[in-house]
C-alpha positions as CSV (number, residue, x, y, z in Angstrom):
1,X,-13.1,36.3,-7.7
2,X,-11.8,39.4,-9.2
3,X,-9.9,39.5,-12.5
4,X,-6.6,39.9,-10.8
5,X,-7.0,36.7,-8.7
6,X,-8.4,34.8,-11.7
7,X,-5.4,35.8,-13.9
8,X,-3.0,34.7,-11.2
9,X,-4.7,31.4,-10.9
10,X,-4.7,30.8,-14.7
11,X,-1.0,31.6,-14.8
12,X,-0.3,29.2,-12.0
13,X,-2.3,26.3,-13.4
14,X,-1.1,26.8,-17.0
15,X,2.5,26.2,-15.9
16,X,1.6,22.9,-14.3
17,X,0.4,21.2,-17.5
18,X,3.7,21.9,-19.3
19,X,5.7,19.7,-16.9
20,X,7.3,16.7,-18.7
21,X,5.9,13.3,-17.8
22,X,8.2,10.8,-16.1
23,X,9.3,7.8,-18.1
24,X,7.6,4.6,-17.0
25,X,9.3,2.7,-14.2
26,X,11.2,-0.4,-15.3
27,X,10.8,-3.2,-12.8
28,X,13.2,-5.9,-11.9
29,X,12.7,-9.2,-13.8
30,X,13.1,-11.1,-10.5
31,X,9.6,-10.0,-9.5
32,X,8.2,-12.6,-11.9
33,X,10.0,-15.3,-10.0
34,X,8.3,-14.3,-6.7
35,X,4.8,-14.0,-8.2
36,X,2.3,-16.7,-7.2
37,X,1.2,-19.0,-10.1
38,X,-2.2,-18.2,-11.5
39,X,-4.9,-20.5,-10.3
40,X,-7.4,-21.8,-12.9
41,X,-10.8,-20.2,-12.4
42,X,-13.4,-22.4,-10.6
43,X,-16.8,-21.6,-12.1
44,X,-18.7,-23.1,-9.1
45,X,-16.8,-20.9,-6.7
46,X,-17.3,-17.9,-8.8
47,X,-21.1,-18.5,-8.9
48,X,-21.2,-18.9,-5.2
49,X,-19.2,-15.8,-4.7
50,X,-21.6,-13.8,-6.9
51,X,-24.6,-15.1,-5.0
52,X,-23.0,-14.2,-1.7
53,X,-22.3,-10.7,-2.9
54,X,-26.0,-10.1,-3.7
55,X,-27.1,-11.3,-0.2
56,X,-27.9,-8.9,2.6
57,X,-26.7,-9.7,6.0
């Protein structure tokens, strides 16, 4: 790259970082009503799952 192209690229990229960030989205409170209840963790099932992940098929 020559100096002209490099200067153009630096100018282009330096303008991108100055953009203001969006505020975080606020979600509807009704989403919690549709969420499935959390299941208690089953230690035996977790152990079996970890063993199966290590196996090669």
